C-alpha positions as CSV (number, residue, x, y, z in Angstrom):
1,M,7.9,66.6,11.9
2,T,9.8,63.4,11.2
3,V,12.2,61.3,13.1
4,K,14.9,62.0,10.5
5,Q,14.4,65.8,11.1
6,L,14.6,65.4,14.8
7,R,17.8,63.4,14.7
8,A,19.3,66.0,12.4
9,F,18.3,68.9,14.7
10,L,19.6,67.1,17.8
11,A,22.9,66.2,16.2
12,V,23.5,69.9,15.3
13,A,22.2,71.1,18.7
14,Q,24.6,68.8,20.6
15,T,27.7,69.5,18.5
16,L,26.9,73.1,17.4
17,S,28.6,72.1,14.2
18,F,27.0,71.1,10.9
19,T,30.2,69.3,9.9
20,Q,30.3,67.2,13.0
21,A,26.6,66.5,12.8
22,C,27.0,65.3,9.2
23,E,29.8,62.9,10.3
24,R,27.7,61.6,13.1
25,L,24.6,61.0,10.9
26,H,26.5,60.0,7.8
27,L,24.6,62.7,5.8
28,S,25.8,65.3,3.3
29,Q,25.7,69.0,4.2
30,P,22.8,69.7,1.7
31,A,20.8,66.8,3.1
32,L,21.3,67.9,6.7
33,S,20.5,71.5,5.9
34,L,17.3,70.4,4.1
35,A,16.2,68.3,7.1
36,I,16.7,71.3,9.5
37,K,14.9,73.6,7.1
38,G,11.9,71.2,6.8
39,L,11.6,71.0,10.6
40,E,11.7,74.7,11.0
41,E,9.1,75.2,8.3
42,T,6.9,72.6,10.0
43,L,7.2,74.2,13.4
44,G,6.9,77.7,12.1
45,G,10.2,79.4,13.0
46,A,14.0,79.2,13.3
47,L,15.6,76.7,15.7
48,L,19.2,77.5,14.8
49,I,21.2,80.7,14.2
50,R,24.0,79.9,11.7
51,S,26.8,82.1,10.8
52,T,30.0,81.5,8.8
53,R,31.9,80.7,12.1
54,S,29.3,79.3,14.5
55,V,26.0,77.7,15.2
56,R,23.8,78.5,18.2
57,L,20.3,77.7,19.3
58,T,17.3,80.0,19.3
59,P,15.2,80.1,22.5
60,E,12.7,77.8,20.7
61,G,15.6,75.5,19.8
62,E,16.6,75.3,23.4
63,V,13.1,74.3,24.3
64,L,13.0,71.6,21.6
65,V,16.3,69.9,22.7
66,P,15.0,68.0,25.8
67,L,11.7,67.2,24.0
68,A,13.5,65.9,21.0
69,K,15.7,63.7,23.3
70,R,12.6,62.2,24.9
71,L,10.8,61.7,21.7
72,L,13.7,59.9,20.0
73,A,14.3,57.8,23.1
74,D,10.6,56.7,23.1
75,W,10.8,56.0,19.4
76,D,14.0,53.9,19.7
77,N,12.5,52.0,22.7
78,T,9.3,51.3,20.8
79,E,11.2,50.1,17.7
80,E,13.4,47.8,19.8
81,L,10.4,46.4,21.8
82,L,8.5,45.6,18.6
83,R,11.6,44.1,17.0
84,Q,12.0,41.8,20.0
85,R,8.4,40.8,19.8
86,F,8.5,40.0,16.1
87,T,11.7,37.9,16.7
88,L,10.2,36.3,19.8
89,Q,13.0,37.6,22.1
90,L,10.1,39.1,24.1
91,G,6.4,38.7,24.1
92,R,3.1,37.6,25.7
93,V,0.3,35.3,24.7
94,A,-2.9,34.2,26.4
95,L,-4.3,30.7,26.1
96,A,-7.5,29.0,27.4
97,A,-7.6,25.3,27.8
98,M,-10.2,22.8,29.1
99,P,-9.0,21.1,32.3
100,S,-8.5,17.7,30.8
101,I,-5.9,19.2,28.5
102,A,-4.5,21.8,30.9
103,C,-3.7,19.1,33.5
104,N,-2.4,16.5,31.1
105,R,-0.8,17.2,27.7
106,L,-0.5,21.0,27.9
107,P,2.5,21.1,30.3
108,R,4.7,19.1,27.9
109,A,3.8,21.5,25.1
110,L,4.5,24.6,27.2
111,R,7.9,23.2,28.3
112,R,8.8,22.7,24.6
113,F,7.7,26.2,23.8
114,R,9.6,27.6,26.7
115,E,12.8,25.9,25.6
116,R,12.5,27.6,22.2
117,F,11.3,31.0,23.4
118,P,12.3,31.5,27.0
119,R,11.4,35.2,27.1
120,V,7.8,34.9,25.9
121,N,5.3,34.9,28.7
122,V,2.3,32.5,28.4
123,T,-0.9,33.0,30.5
124,V,-3.0,29.9,30.8
125,H,-6.7,30.1,31.7
126,D,-7.9,26.7,32.9
127,V,-11.6,26.8,32.3
128,I,-14.4,24.5,31.1
129,N,-14.9,23.8,27.5
130,E,-17.7,26.3,26.9
131,Q,-15.6,29.1,28.5
132,V,-12.7,28.3,26.3
133,I,-14.8,28.9,23.2
134,E,-16.4,32.1,24.6
135,M,-13.0,33.6,25.6
136,V,-11.7,33.1,22.1
137,R,-14.9,34.6,20.6
138,R,-14.6,37.7,22.8
139,Q,-10.8,38.0,22.0
140,Q,-9.9,37.6,25.7
141,V,-7.3,35.0,24.5
142,E,-5.8,34.4,21.1
143,L,-5.8,30.6,21.3
144,G,-8.0,27.9,22.9
145,I,-7.9,24.2,23.2
146,A,-11.2,22.4,23.5
147,F,-13.5,19.7,22.1
148,E,-14.9,20.5,18.6
149,P,-17.8,22.9,19.1
150,E,-21.3,22.2,17.8
151,T,-21.3,25.5,16.0
152,R,-18.3,27.4,14.6
153,E,-19.9,30.9,14.6
154,G,-17.1,33.4,15.2
155,I,-14.4,30.8,15.5
156,D,-12.1,28.6,13.5
157,F,-11.3,25.0,14.6
158,L,-8.0,23.2,13.9
159,P,-8.4,19.5,14.7
160,L,-5.6,17.8,16.6
161,F,-6.7,14.3,17.5
162,D,-9.7,12.2,18.4
163,D,-10.2,11.2,22.0
164,T,-12.3,8.4,23.4
165,F,-13.7,8.1,26.9
166,V,-12.3,5.4,29.3
167,A,-13.7,3.9,32.5
168,V,-12.0,5.0,35.8
169,L,-12.0,2.4,38.4
170,P,-10.7,1.9,42.0
171,P,-7.5,-0.2,42.1
172,E,-9.2,-3.0,43.9
173,S,-12.2,-3.2,41.4
174,P,-12.8,-6.6,39.9
175,L,-13.0,-4.9,36.5
176,V,-9.5,-3.5,36.4
177,D,-8.0,-6.5,34.7
178,A,-10.5,-6.5,31.8
179,E,-9.4,-5.5,28.4
180,S,-12.5,-3.4,28.1
181,I,-15.9,-3.0,29.7
182,D,-19.3,-1.8,28.6
183,W,-21.4,0.9,30.2
184,K,-23.9,-1.7,31.6
185,A,-21.1,-3.2,33.7
186,L,-19.8,0.2,34.8
187,L,-23.1,1.6,35.9
188,R,-23.6,-1.2,38.4
189,Y,-21.4,0.9,40.7
190,D,-21.9,4.4,42.2
191,F,-21.0,6.9,39.5
192,I,-18.8,10.0,40.1
193,T,-18.6,12.8,37.6
194,L,-18.0,16.5,36.9
195,Q,-20.7,19.0,37.6
196,R,-22.6,20.8,34.9
197,P,-22.0,22.7,32.6
198,S,-18.8,20.6,32.1
199,M,-18.6,19.3,28.5
200,V,-17.4,15.9,29.9
201,R,-20.6,15.6,31.9
202,I,-22.7,16.8,28.9
203,L,-21.1,14.2,26.5
204,L,-21.7,11.4,29.0
205,E,-25.4,12.3,29.4
206,Q,-25.9,12.7,25.7
207,A,-24.3,9.4,24.8
208,L,-26.3,7.4,27.4
209,A,-29.5,9.2,26.5
210,R,-29.2,7.9,22.9
211,Q,-29.2,4.4,24.6
212,Q,-32.3,5.3,26.7
213,T,-30.1,5.2,29.8
214,E,-29.9,7.9,32.5
215,L,-26.6,8.8,34.1
216,P,-27.0,7.8,37.8
217,V,-24.8,10.3,39.6
218,A,-23.9,9.5,43.2
219,F,-21.1,12.1,43.6
220,E,-20.1,15.2,41.5
221,S,-17.3,17.7,41.7
222,H,-15.9,20.7,39.8
223,Q,-12.4,19.2,39.5
224,L,-11.1,16.2,37.6
225,A,-8.5,15.7,40.3
226,T,-11.2,15.4,42.9
227,V,-13.1,12.9,40.7
228,G,-10.0,10.8,40.3
229,R,-9.2,10.8,44.1
230,M,-12.8,9.9,45.0
231,V,-12.6,6.9,42.6
232,A,-9.2,5.9,43.9
233,S,-10.6,5.9,47.5
234,G,-13.3,3.4,46.5
235,L,-16.4,5.8,46.5
236,G,-17.4,4.7,43.0
237,V,-16.4,4.7,39.3
238,S,-16.3,7.4,36.6
239,A,-15.6,8.0,32.9
240,V,-13.2,10.6,31.5
241,P,-11.4,11.4,28.2
242,S,-8.5,9.0,27.7
243,L,-6.1,11.9,27.6
244,C,-6.7,12.0,31.4
245,R,-5.4,8.4,31.8
246,E,-2.0,9.4,33.2
247,Q,-3.6,11.9,35.6
248,M,-6.0,9.3,36.9
249,H,-3.2,6.8,37.4
250,E,-1.2,9.3,39.4
251,L,-4.2,9.9,41.6
252,G,-4.4,6.1,42.4
253,A,-7.3,5.1,40.0
254,R,-7.1,2.7,37.1
255,C,-8.4,3.2,33.5
256,V,-10.0,0.6,31.2
257,P,-11.3,1.1,27.6
258,L,-15.1,1.7,27.6
259,Y,-17.7,0.8,24.9
260,D,-21.3,0.4,24.1
261,P,-21.6,3.3,23.6
262,Q,-18.0,4.4,22.8
263,I,-17.8,8.2,23.3
264,R,-15.5,9.9,20.9
265,R,-14.8,13.6,20.4
266,T,-12.2,15.6,18.4
267,V,-9.9,17.9,20.3
268,G,-8.4,20.9,18.6
269,V,-7.2,24.5,18.7
270,I,-9.8,27.3,18.7
271,L,-9.0,30.6,16.9
272,G,-11.1,33.7,16.3
273,A,-12.5,33.6,12.8
274,G,-10.3,35.7,10.5
275,Q,-8.2,36.9,13.5
276,E,-4.6,37.8,12.8
277,L,-2.5,36.2,15.4
278,S,0.5,37.8,17.1
279,T,3.9,36.4,16.3
280,A,4.0,34.8,19.8
281,A,0.6,33.2,19.3
282,R,1.5,31.8,15.9
283,A,4.6,30.2,17.4
284,L,2.6,28.7,20.2
285,R,0.0,27.4,17.8
286,E,2.7,25.5,15.9
287,V,4.1,24.0,19.0
288,L,0.6,22.9,20.2
289,Q,-0.2,21.4,16.8
290,T,2.9,19.2,16.9
291,T,3.2,18.4,20.6
292,L,-0.5,17.8,21.6
293,C,-0.9,15.2,18.9
294,E,1.9,13.1,20.4
295,P,0.7,10.2,22.6
296,P,1.7,10.3,26.3
297,A,5.2,9.2,27.1
């Protein structure tokens, strides 16, 4: 049973005329008759009784009419829905992003995507770096934004930009006017950082361990915003990726370049290895690749 056969049957059933049905469907009489015959053979019996003067439905034909209407309506709706998704008139895409991106550069990219595709819904999962990678691996989201992973098993990584860590200082700190400071000067003060298993915390500890230095944590929190506010209130100092600079300034803290050691890590888009992205996800990936690389305004 084909869509073409159903359309042919319904046109005849509604007009009770092969001539009018041909006009409606732009088919020849032989083509219409062949479609009806094929449908009847598939179903196993007559649907129409045709004489030289009239056409009428058999009992089975009467039963098929409402079913055919529903089937064709579902088909047309499905066809239209998929067409809208392929042309990005409609759609949905899920994205996971580490907090340092989600709270800083991502909103600008999403605004640009929304301007281009206003009817595509985007779900953002604001989770730690490790969860971003795991959600992509498990296909819970199509795209992720995170630091370059140690292993690429099950994923592909598209690099966007390199990011370096900066010192976060209270506005009244004597270090805020320095062009840059080293870790030795920074760690003279109480240190505030994110809790494990945050990748920011792990990168800090790994970099200092290579210098035989332990990270002396006085305060820790799950949220970057809380870390920034605690620094701004004078509780201590911190270090965060430089892409968080604007957020830290908005919270009242100040940022200064940090060295010895300089902590640098690549940020990029995470994809499932060999995964075919939806049309909406491909469009979002293109916007992310162009927008996230742009420096803050």
